[in-house]
N, C-alpha and C positions, 0 to 999 in steps of 0.2 A: 936400187930397184930389186936386185937379187935378194937382198935381206928382206925386203918387204914381201916378195913373193913367197919366200920360205915361211915367214911369219903367218901369212894368210893361210897357207896349207896346214900349218900346225893348228891354227884356230878351227878350221873346218874339221880336222880329225878329232879334236877335243869335243866339238859340238856333237859330232856323229856318235862318239863313244858315250857321251852323256845321255843322248836320246836313246841309245840302245840299252842302256842300263835302267831306264825308267820302266816301271811295270806297265803292262798293257792296259790295266784298269784305271790308269791315272785320270781322274776327273777333278774338277774344281769343286771343293766343298767349303761352304761358309756357314757360320753360326752366329747368332745373337743371343746372349745370355743376360737376363735381367733379374735382379734380386731386390725386391722392395721390402725392407724391414722396418726402417725408422719413419713411421707415419706421424705427421704433425698433429693429426686430430684423431688418432686411434692408438691403442696400446702397442708396444713394441712386439714384433714377431721374432721369436728366437731363432728360427731355422733358415729363412730365405737367403740370408747372406752366406751362411755356410753351404747351403745347397747349391747356390750359384757358383761358389768357388770350386766345389767338387765337380760339378758338371763341366766347368771351364777347363779344369785340369784334365778330365777324361777326354774331352774333344781335342784338346791340343795334343795329348798323347796319342790319339788316333790318327794324327796327321792332317787335321783340317787346315785348309789354306788360310782361313780367316776365322778367328774366334774373338768376337767383340763382346767383352764383359762389362756390364754397367750395373752399378749399385745405387739404390735409393734415388730413383729418377722422379723429379717433379714433372708436371704436365709438359712444360716447354722442352725439357731434356728428353722426355720420352718421345715426343713428336719428332725431335731432331734425330734421335737414334733410329726410329723406324724409317725416316726418310733416307738416311745415309745407308742403312742396311738394304733398302730396296735397290740402291745403285749397285751394291755388291752382289745381290741376288740376280741382277739382270745378266751378268756374265758367268753365272755359276751353273753347275749341273745339279747339285744338291744344296738346298737351303733349309736350315733348321733354326727354330726359335724356341728357347726355353724361358718360361716366366715363372717366378716364385714370388708370391705376395698375396694381396687381397684381390678378390674378384667378386662380382655380383651379377645376378641375372634379373632383368626387369622386362616384363612382357615378352619372355621367350628369347631375349637377346643377351649375350654374355658380354661383360665389360671388365677390362683390366684397370685397376685403380692406381693412379700415381700417388706419391707420398704427400703431396700438398693438397689433396682433395678434401673438401669439407662436406659436400653432399647433404646439405641441410634439407633440400627438397628432392623428390624423386626426379623432377625435370632437370636438376643440376647434373645428372649423369651424362647428359648429351654434351655438356660443356667442359666437364672436369675429368672425364674418363675416356678410355679408348675401347671401342668395340672390338671383339675378336675378328670381325670382318676386316677391320683396318689392318690387323696383323697378317691375315691371309692375303690381302692385297699387296703387302710388301714383299711376300715371298713368291707371288704368282709367276714372275718372270723366269724362275728357275726351270731348266730344261728337262730334267729327269724326275726329280723327287722333291716334294715339299712336306716338311714335318713341323708341327706345332705341338709342344709339350707344355701343358698348363697345370702347374702345381698351385692352384689358387682356389681350391674348393673348401677353404676353411670357413668356420663360422664368421659371418661378416658383422662387425660392430656398427657399421653405418646403417644397416637395415633397421636396427632397433630405434634409432633416433631420427631417422629420415621421415619428414612429413610427406604425406601423400596428397598431391593436388587433385587426383581423381581417385575416388574410392575403389573403382573397379580395376585399377592398375595392379598387377601382381608383382610382388617382390618375394622370390622364393629363396630358400636356403640352398647352398650349393650352386652349381651351374646347370644350364639347360642343355638338352640334347641338341647336337648340331650335325648337319650333313654337308660335307664339302661339295661345292659345285664344280670344282676343277679336278680333273682326273689325276691319279698318282699323288694324292694328298692324304695324309693321315693327321688326325687331331687326337691327341692322347690326353685324357683327364686323370688326375690323381684319384678321383672317386667317381662313381657312377652319377649320372645326371640326377639332380635333386637331393643328393646326399653330400655329407661333408667329409673332408680328409682329416687325418690326425697328424700332429706334429711329432709325436713320439717323445721318448725320454732321453734320446741320445743327441749327439751334435747335429745329426742330419735326420730329416723326416724318413719314415719307412719307404716312401715312394722314391725319394732321391737316392737312398742307399741302394735300392734294387736297380735303378737306372744306371748308376755307376758300374754295377756289377755286370750288366748284360748289354747295354746300349752300344758299346764300342767293341764287342767281341768279334774278332775277325771271322768273316764268312757266315755269321749268324743272320738268318733272314730277319728283317725288322719286325715282321708280324710275330714270329716266334719269340723274339726278344721281349716284346711287350707282353706276350703270354707268360714268359718266365717272371717278368716283373709283377704281373698280376698274382701269380702263385705265391711269390715271396711276400708280397704285401698282405695277402689274405692270411698267411701263416703268422706274420709278425703282429698283426692286429687282431688275431682271434676271429677272423672272418667279419670284422666290423667295417672294413674298408675294402672296396673292390674297384681297382682301376679299370678304366674303360677306354676303348679305342674306336673312333669313328672314321669312316672312309674305306677305300678299297684300293688294292694294287693288282697288277697283272699276275700271270701264272708263274713267272720266273722269280727266283729268290732275289730279294733286294736287301743288301747289307750296307750299313754305313761304312764299315771297314771290310772290304772284300778279302777273302782268304787267299793266302799265298799258295804256291804249288806244293810246298812242303807240308802245309796244313790240310791239303785235300785228303779225304779219306781214301784209303787204298781199296777197301772192299765196297762194292756197290751197295747202295741203300736198299733195304727191304721194300719191294713195291707196295706191299700191303701197309707198311708203315707210312709211306708217302700218301696213300689214299686216306688213311686215318687222319694224318695231319691236315690234308686238304679239307676233309669233312669237318674237323674241329674248327678250322679257320672260317669256313662258311657258316658253321653254327654260331660262332661268336659274332659275326657280322649280322646274322639274323635278318636277312632281307631276301627278296625273291631273286634279284640279279645274281647274288653270290651263290645261292642254291642251284639256280639254273646253270650257272657256269660250271659248278661241280658235276652236275648230272651230264652236261655235254662232254666233259672230260672223262667221267666214269659212269657210263650209262647203266651198268649192271653190277650186281654184287650186294654184299651185306650193307655197306655204307650208303650205296645208292638208294636202297630201300628206306633207310633212315631219313635220307634227304627228301625223298618223296613224301614221307609222312610229315616232315616239317613244312613242305610246300602246301600240303593239304590243310594243315593248321592255319597257315597264313591266308590261304584262299577262303577258308571258313570265316576267319576274322573279317576279311574284306567284305564278304557277303553279309555278315551280321551288321557291319557299319552301314552298308548300303540299305539294308532292310529297315534299320532303325531310322535312317534319314527319310526314307519313303513314308514310314508310319507317321513321323512328325509332320511331314508335308500334308498328309491326308487329314490329320487332326486339325491343322491350321485351316485347311480348306473347308472342313465341316463347320468350324467355329465362325469362319468368315460368312458362309452362307446363312447360318443361323442369325448372326448379328445383322445381316442385310435383309432379313425377312424373305429369303428366296422361296420359290415355289416348293411345295411339299415333295414333288417328284425329285427335284434337284437335291434336296436335303437327304432323302432316302438313298439316292445314288451315292452321295458323299459318305453317308454312314456305312453303306455296303463296301465302298472302297477302303474306308478306314478299318473295317473289320478284316477284310482280306489282307491289308498291309500289316495289321497287328499279328494275324496268324502267320504270315510269312516271316515277320521279325522273330516270333517265338520259335518257329522251326529253324531259322538260321542260328538262333542262340543255342538251341539243343545240338545242332550239327557242330557248331564251334566247340561246345563243351565236350562232345564225344571225341572230336579230333584231338582236342587238347589232352584229354585223359589217355587216349591211345598213344600219343607221342610221348607223354610223360612216362608211361609204363615201359615203352621201348628204351628210352634213355636210361631209366633206372636199371633195366636188365643189362644194358651195355656196361654201365659203370660197375655194377656188381660183378659181372663176368671178368672185367679187367682186374678188379681188386682181388678176386679169388685167385686168379692165375698168378698175379704178382706175389701174393702171399705163399703160394705153393712152390713157385720156382725161385724164390729168393732173389729177385731182380734180374733174372735171365731175360733181358729185353728182347732179343730177336725171337726167342720162342714164344714169349708173351704176345708180341705183336702179330706173329703169324697165326697163333691160336685164336686170338680175338677176331682177326680179320676173317678167318675161315669158319667162324661160328655159324652153323647152319640154321640157328633159330631164326624164325621169321621176324622181321623188324616190325615193331608196333610203335605207335606214335612216340615222338621224341620230345623231350624237354617241356616241362610244365611251364607255361608262360607266367604263371603267378609267382613261381619261385625258380627262376632260370638257373641252371647249373651248367656253366661252360667248362668243357673238358680242359684239364691241365695240359699245357704244351711243354712239359719238361722232358728231359732226356730219359728219365725213369718215371713211370706212372706213379702217382701218389694216391693213397687211400684217403677218402674224404667222408666224414660222417655227415651225410646230407641232412639228417634231422637236426643235428647240432648246429649246422650252418644256418638252417632255416630259423632256428630259435634265436640265434644271435642277431639275425637281421630283422626279426619281427618287430622289435622295439623301434628301430629307425624307420621302418616302413610305416608303422602305426603313427609315429610322429609326423611323417610327411603327409599321410592321408588326413590326419587331423588338421594340420596346417592348411592344406588345400580346401578342406571342407569349411574351415573358418573363413577362408578368403571368398568363397562363393556363397557365404551366408547360411550354411546348413549346420554349423557347429558353433556353439558358444561356450564350451567348456575349456578346461586347461589342456594345452598341447603338451602332454607328458608321456605319450607312448603307451598308455594303458588303454587297451581296447575294451572299454566297459560298456554298460548298457546305454549310456548317453551317446557314446561314439557309434554304437550300432544303430540307434534311432536316427542319428544324423545321416549315416550312409543310406538308411532306408528312405529318409526324406529326400536325399539326392536322387535315388532311383526313381522316386515318384515324380519328381519335377523334371528330370533329365531324360526319362524314358529308358533307363538302363535296368539291368537285372543282376547286379553284383550281389554276392552273398554278404549280407550285412554282418554276419558273425566273424568275418575275416577281413583284415586290412591287407589287400593284395596290391601287387604292382599294376595289374590291369586296371583296378579302380583308381589308383594314383594317376596313371597316364590319362584315363578318361576325364578325371576332374581337372587336370592341368590344361586340357583342351578348351575348357570353358573360360572365355575371356572376362566374364563379369558375373554378377550375382545370379544364382540359379534358384535358390530357395527364397520365396518372398518373405519380406519382413512383416511379422505379425504384431500388430499393436492392439492395445485394449480399446474399448469404446471411449470415444472422446479424444483419441490420439490418431495421428496419421503418419505414414512412413515418409521420412525426410532423409533421403540418402540411406545411411546405415543406422539412423536413429529414429525414434518416435517423438514427434512433437505434438503439443496440445492443439486441438482445433478450436479456433476462436471465431464465433459467428458474429456478423455485423449486427448493429442495432436493428431491431424489428425482425430478426430471424432466430431460429432455434435449431438445435441438433436433433435430427430425427433418429429413428431406430436403425437406419441404413448408414449411420455415421456421416451424414451429409447435412449441410446447413440448408434450411428450408424457410422461406419467407412466411412470417406469421400473418394470418388473414384476420381482418377486422370483423366484428359481429354486425350483421345486417338487421335493421329494425323489422319486427314481425308484428303484423296486425293482430289485435286481441280484442275480443268482445268484452264489454263492461256490462255484466248482467245486473249490476246494482243500479246504474243510472238509466239503462235502456228500458223503456216501457215494454210490457208484454204485448203479445199479439192481440189479446182480448181488449186491453186498454186502448191500443192504437185503433182498433176497429170501432170502439165506442166513441172515441174522440173524432174520428172522421165521419161518423154517421150524422146526418142533419137532424137538428132538434125537431121533434113533432109539433104540429100546430096545436094551439090551445084547445082544450076540450070544451071550454065554456065559450059560447058564441060571443063575438065581440058586441060590446054594447052599442046599440043603435044610436047614432048621433041625433040628438034632439034639438040641437040648435043649428041654425043655418046662418052662416055669416058670409058676407061677400068675400072676405079675404081668406076663407078656409078656417079661420079661428084657431089657427095653430094645430088643426087636425092633421093626422098622418095616416096615409093609406099604405098598406103592405100587400104585396103579392108574393109569389113563390121566389122571385129573384131578389127583391130589395124592398125597403120602406122609404117613402118620400113624403114630403109635405104636400098637403092638398093645395092645388093651384088656386090662384085668386079667382073668385067668382064661381067656385065649385064647392060642393059639399058632399058629405058621406051619406050613402043610403044603404040600409040593410036589406039585402035581397034573399036572405035565408041561407042556410047551410053553414059552412065554416068548419073549423076543426081539422083533425088529422085526415079526414077523407078527401081533402082537396076541393071542398065546395066553395062557392063564390064568396059568401059572407058579405062584408062591407065593400062597397064599390064607390068610386068617385063619380058624382053626377054633376054635370055642368049645364043644366037646362036654363 
């Protein structure tokens, strides 16, 4: 018993010593790493397997409790992996998922594609792939932080051969913008929504190379880590690929690998540097909650003025969208009243309301444009000021930050929404040639706009990134039918976002006479027997000819002839010869009066009593004495 008691004491002491040696930040961190490269129905991807191996090694070296690495998962294996990882995340503080392979966006939803997918039709995506929401559901139970990193924004070979069951269903290049619904969740894409990522020429993609460099750096806030990743990828790809992060975190630093005490900086951070960093993070998220949170924490100062200008720009955009919707409703109301034959007073009232709504829309558009230009000018001044100071002081970071933060120049509107420039979050500011960056992105933006215009039926040319006269006419046609006012001479991100919001065809399909629109094609109009195609391009029943009465002047007698024929014949001018013989039976004599002639009755004879002729005198009469 005494030996047992001593052994128990030793065990308790060892346990206490072990717990005392553990760092105070000890949390349970789990990760799932998936790399799909060997697709059965698509070409081999060169990098996902190497990228997954590099990320796995990085997370294991960072001390993650569980790093589940899977390669070339079919649908069944991928479903099982997500189910098992959901059990791991349920008891974890931090859950991270990294996916490298093919992905696709259909109708605004992102899907991860297993290696055995065929995707012959667009509806097969629901059975053969996994939506990004399914991955978010697996990591939702984590207590502190949820991170999903998607390196699947490559050109998708399935989209070219996939049959569309519904013509209006959109299948876009790259992945779609996503907003997490659970707090403390970040979703990182290798490329901005709607654009594709590059595999690079090395063993790993530029995005995976930058992730390995920064993601597990001790003490580095995760948002700044993704900012550094963005800077490195932009530099490695010549500004052709810009990673993007969706979601938001709280005000405290959140690192995948917390810093040890030895690594904590001895000197306190520059307060102005912290304000600048917070502003850049809010600017990168580009939404009202982030900017309002920044203003709550920093209500005054140079960067607060910039944030207020950004809020003004967002408010102006919201007002423009609302005014456009109201104008469209007024137009629909007026058209409905006209089609129903409403009273004139009602139609005039609807026309007045439409005019007022259109004027309000134009005013909102001008306000939005002014706010946008003001914000862009302010942001250009800020970047130019920082670049000038960096060049003058040769990388003296504290002096640069304090000088920029104390810049007395009044802030004017920040960040042009058409060509957004997010400030670099590096330890040392970098000089960026804005015009060169815009030029390098213009081709990709033009391709995206052309593709979306083609989807909504406004563009029929080649999607090649050349913003020529045909492309400009197509955007002008979209403006006409969608009620927008985008500059047709420029393929902008604002136009791209607006076109993506349209779920189906916007521009009507125009067919020649004798043809009608049938989905996205023109088909010949065939009229039934007895019908014909009229000028309105509609079938109309042919009407038979009715008989028309016509006078025959050759056979019909004239009025003079008809009068002569109807006139009674005149009596004889010569007096009737007096009967000279009397016979008892009339002797076959005939007596006539004005009405008729008859045979003299038996026992009677004719006597002449004078007169006769046309005068109507008595002449011969019948005598029966």
